[in-house]
C-alpha positions in Angstrom: -32.1 -37.3 192.0 -32.2 -33.7 193.5 -31.9 -32.9 197.2 -35.7 -32.5 197.6 -36.4 -35.9 196.2 -33.7 -37.5 198.4 -35.2 -35.9 201.5 -38.7 -37.0 200.5 -37.5 -40.6 199.8 -35.5 -40.7 203.0 -38.4 -39.4 205.1 -40.9 -41.8 203.5 -38.7 -44.8 204.1 -37.8 -43.8 207.6 -41.5 -43.4 208.5 -42.3 -46.7 206.8 -39.7 -48.7 208.8 -40.3 -46.9 212.1 -44.2 -47.1 212.0 -44.0 -50.8 211.0 -41.6 -51.6 213.8 -42.9 -49.4 216.6 -46.2 -51.2 217.1 -44.3 -54.4 217.6 -41.9 -52.8 220.0 -45.0 -51.5 221.9 -46.3 -55.1 222.0 -43.0 -56.4 223.3 -42.7 -53.8 226.0 -46.3 -54.5 227.1 -45.5 -58.2 227.4 -42.3 -57.2 229.3 -44.4 -55.2 231.7 -46.8 -58.1 232.3 -43.8 -60.4 232.9 -42.5 -57.8 235.4 -45.7 -57.8 237.4 -47.0 -61.3 237.2 -44.0 -63.7 236.6 -41.4 -64.3 239.3 -37.9 -65.7 239.4 -39.3 -68.8 241.0 -41.7 -69.3 238.1 -38.8 -69.3 235.6 -36.8 -71.7 237.7 -39.7 -74.1 238.1 -40.7 -74.1 234.4 -37.3 -74.1 232.8 -35.4 -77.4 232.5 -32.2 -77.4 234.6 -30.0 -79.1 232.0 -28.6 -76.8 229.3 -29.7 -78.6 226.1 -33.3 -79.2 227.1 -33.5 -75.5 228.3 -32.2 -74.2 225.0 -34.6 -76.4 223.1 -37.5 -74.9 225.2 -36.1 -71.4 224.5 -36.2 -72.1 220.7 -40.0 -72.5 220.9 -40.8 -69.7 223.4 -41.9 -67.5 220.5 -45.1 -69.6 220.3 -45.8 -68.4 223.9 -44.6 -64.8 223.3 -45.4 -64.1 219.6 -43.2 -61.1 219.1 -41.1 -60.0 216.1 -37.4 -58.9 216.1 -38.2 -55.5 217.7 -40.5 -56.8 220.4 -38.3 -59.7 221.4 -35.5 -57.5 222.7 -37.4 -56.0 225.7 -39.0 -59.4 226.4 -35.6 -61.1 226.5 -34.2 -58.5 228.8 -37.2 -58.9 231.2 -36.8 -62.7 231.1 -33.1 -62.2 232.1 -34.3 -60.1 235.0 -36.5 -63.1 236.0 -33.6 -65.5 236.0 -33.6 -66.9 232.4 -30.2 -68.3 231.6 -28.2 -66.3 229.1 -27.9 -69.0 226.5 -31.7 -69.7 226.6 -32.3 -66.0 226.2 -30.0 -65.8 223.1 -31.8 -68.8 221.6 -35.2 -67.1 222.2 -33.9 -63.8 220.9 -32.9 -65.3 217.6 -35.7 -67.9 217.2 -38.8 -66.0 218.2 -38.9 -63.6 215.2 -39.5 -66.6 213.0 -40.7 -69.3 215.4 -44.0 -67.8 216.2 -47.6 -68.4 214.9 -47.9 -65.0 213.2 -44.9 -65.5 211.0 -45.9 -69.1 210.4 -49.2 -67.9 209.0 -47.7 -65.1 206.9 -45.0 -67.4 205.4 -47.6 -70.1 204.6 -49.9 -67.4 203.0 -47.0 -66.3 200.8 -45.3 -69.6 199.8 -47.7 -72.3 200.8 -46.5 -75.6 202.4 -43.3 -76.3 200.6 -39.5 -76.0 200.7 -39.5 -72.3 201.6 -41.7 -72.7 204.6 -40.0 -75.9 205.8 -36.5 -74.5 205.1 -37.2 -71.3 206.9 -38.2 -73.0 210.1 -35.6 -75.7 209.9 -32.7 -73.4 209.2 -33.9 -70.8 211.8 -34.2 -73.4 214.4 -30.7 -74.9 213.7 -29.2 -71.4 213.8 -30.9 -70.3 217.0 -30.2 -73.6 218.9 -26.6 -73.8 217.6 -25.7 -70.2 218.6 -27.5 -70.6 221.9 -25.3 -73.7 222.6 -22.2 -71.7 221.8 -23.1 -69.0 224.3 -23.8 -71.7 226.9 -20.0 -72.2 227.2 -19.7 -68.6 228.5 -21.3 -68.6 232.0 -20.0 -65.1 232.9 -22.9 -62.8 232.3 -20.7 -59.7 232.7 -18.9 -60.6 229.5 -22.2 -60.9 227.6 -24.5 -58.1 228.9 -23.6 -54.5 229.0 -23.4 -52.6 232.3 -26.9 -51.0 231.9 -28.6 -54.3 231.4 -26.7 -55.9 234.3 -27.9 -53.1 236.5 -31.5 -53.6 235.4 -31.6 -57.4 235.9 -29.8 -57.2 239.3 -32.0 -54.5 240.7 -29.3 -51.9 240.6 -26.6 -54.0 242.3 -24.6 -54.5 239.1 -24.2 -58.2 239.9 -26.5 -60.3 237.7 -26.1 -63.3 240.0 -27.9 -61.5 242.8 -31.5 -60.9 241.8 -33.7 -58.6 243.8 -36.5 -60.3 245.7 -39.6 -60.6 243.4 -43.2 -61.2 244.3 -46.3 -61.7 242.0 -48.5 -58.7 242.2 -52.3 -58.7 242.5 -54.3 -57.9 239.4 -55.1 -54.1 239.5 -51.8 -52.9 241.1 -50.0 -55.4 238.8 -51.6 -54.0 235.6 -50.8 -50.4 236.7 -47.2 -51.4 237.4 -47.0 -53.3 234.1 -48.0 -50.2 232.2 -45.5 -48.0 234.0 -42.8 -50.5 233.4 -43.7 -50.9 229.7 -43.8 -47.1 229.3 -40.2 -46.7 230.6 -38.9 -49.6 228.6 -40.6 -48.4 225.5 -38.9 -45.0 225.6 -35.6 -46.6 226.5 -35.6 -49.1 223.7 -37.3 -46.7 221.3 -34.2 -44.6 221.0 -32.3 -47.6 219.6 -35.2 -48.3 217.2 -35.1 -44.7 215.9 -31.3 -44.8 215.3 -31.6 -48.1 213.5 -34.6 -46.9 211.4 -32.6 -43.8 210.5 -29.6 -45.9 209.4 -31.8 -48.3 207.5 -33.6 -45.4 205.7 -30.2 -43.9 204.7 -29.0 -47.2 203.3 -32.2 -47.7 201.3 -32.1 -44.2 200.0 -28.5 -44.4 198.6 -28.3 -48.1 197.8 -31.0 -49.1 195.3 -32.4 -52.6 195.2 -31.9 -52.7 191.5 -28.1 -52.3 191.9 -28.0 -55.2 194.3 -30.2 -57.4 192.0 -27.7 -56.8 189.2 -25.0 -58.5 191.3 -27.0 -61.7 191.7 -25.4 -63.6 188.9 -24.5 -66.9 190.5 -25.6 -69.3 193.2 -23.1 -67.6 195.6 -23.7 -64.0 194.6 -27.5 -64.3 194.9 -27.2 -65.5 198.5 -24.8 -62.7 199.5 -27.1 -60.1 197.8 -30.2 -61.3 199.6 -28.3 -61.3 202.9 -27.4 -57.7 202.2 -30.9 -56.8 201.3 -32.3 -58.4 204.5 -29.9 -56.3 206.5 -30.5 -53.1 204.7 -34.3 -53.3 204.3 -34.9 -54.1 208.0 -38.3 -55.5 207.4 -40.5 -56.9 210.1 -40.5 -60.7 210.1 -44.3 -60.7 210.0 -44.4 -59.2 206.5 -41.0 -60.1 205.0 -42.3 -63.3 203.3 -44.5 -61.2 201.0 -41.5 -59.2 199.8 -39.4 -62.3 199.4 -42.2 -63.7 197.2 -41.7 -60.8 194.8 -38.0 -61.8 194.5 -38.8 -65.5 194.0 -38.6 -65.4 190.1 -35.3 -63.5 190.0 -33.5 -65.2 192.8 -32.7 -68.8 193.8 -34.5 -70.7 196.6 -31.3 -70.7 198.7 -31.0 -66.9 198.5 -34.7 -66.5 199.4 -34.2 -68.7 202.5 -31.1 -66.7 203.5 -33.3 -63.5 203.3 -36.0 -65.2 205.4 -33.7 -66.6 208.1 -30.9 -64.0 208.4 -33.1 -60.9 208.2 -35.4 -61.6 211.2 -32.3 -62.3 213.4 -30.1 -59.4 212.2 -30.8 -56.1 210.4 -29.8 -52.5 211.0 -32.5 -51.6 213.5 -32.1 -54.8 215.6 -28.4 -54.5 215.6 -28.9 -51.0 217.1 -31.3 -52.5 219.7 -28.9 -55.3 220.5 -26.3 -52.7 221.5 -28.7 -51.5 224.1 -28.6 -54.8 225.9 -25.3 -56.6 225.0 -21.6 -55.7 225.0 -20.3 -54.8 221.6 -18.3 -58.0 221.3 -21.5 -60.0 221.9 -23.3 -58.0 219.2 -20.5 -58.8 216.8 -21.1 -62.5 217.4 -24.9 -62.1 217.1 -24.4 -60.5 213.7 -21.5 -62.6 212.3 -22.7 -66.0 213.3 -26.2 -65.8 211.8 -24.7 -64.3 208.7 -22.2 -67.1 208.2 -24.6 -69.9 209.0 -27.5 -68.6 206.9 -25.3 -67.9 203.9 -23.6 -71.3 204.1 -27.0 -73.0 204.2 -28.2 -70.9 201.2 -25.1 -71.5 199.1 -25.1 -75.2 199.9 -28.8 -75.5 198.9 -28.1 -73.6 195.6 -25.2 -75.9 194.7 -26.6 -79.3 195.8 -30.4 -79.2 195.8 -32.8 -78.8 192.9 -36.2 -77.5 193.8 
């Protein structure tokens, strides 16, 4: 492939990834702006269970209240942190919402119908999100989880996340104007991480062909690892990834398809870049490695022990 073809391929793939994701980032920042204007810290405290496990269980289903994909969920999570959402509940929501929402439910059903893939996708995603959220509940120190920029945002500039600035619910017209201003600022702030992630994903797709990865899928174990790599590299939106997974269904095992559909919405190149805009690097490592390990173990176990 000559240099002109490489540039054309790279540009096409970058624009495809970015245009697909940017609309959902816009939706997420708009929801974040509305939360800023119309939801108070007292609302979160009143609605969220006080005990850790019930709160995490609620967090795993918040995607049905805020139906955002993996790009839109990051600004929404950051805004919910600003309103007083516990860190572990936010982690659970961050990982669960890209799958546990009505849009993805409908697209997965349209692609695979009601069967093992649909059930497995939701069961595994729920277990992963709740399990990782519970692990983070053992670390109460937010300064070891969130990066300094996020700590400054959620504490109103004080740098102490335990001291939230006073918050009041705004009236409708001023609130909408404030929501748009807040969404605009957050869109451009998070957009730079989306651009970096989209560039990296496009580079990976340009120089690593899907055919070369398919050729490695020669066993129940290899097929799972290959599909996990594809999910990370392709960086697809969770609202459409089921249709691409359907095209792989004849060549790959059910376990590997489920790994693709559970790991990809939680972690890919562009979301990893966006996580770095909110969390410390060590936290991001956990947010990448833990879903990878859990999803691949589920996929390999299913391939070796279950016949579909």
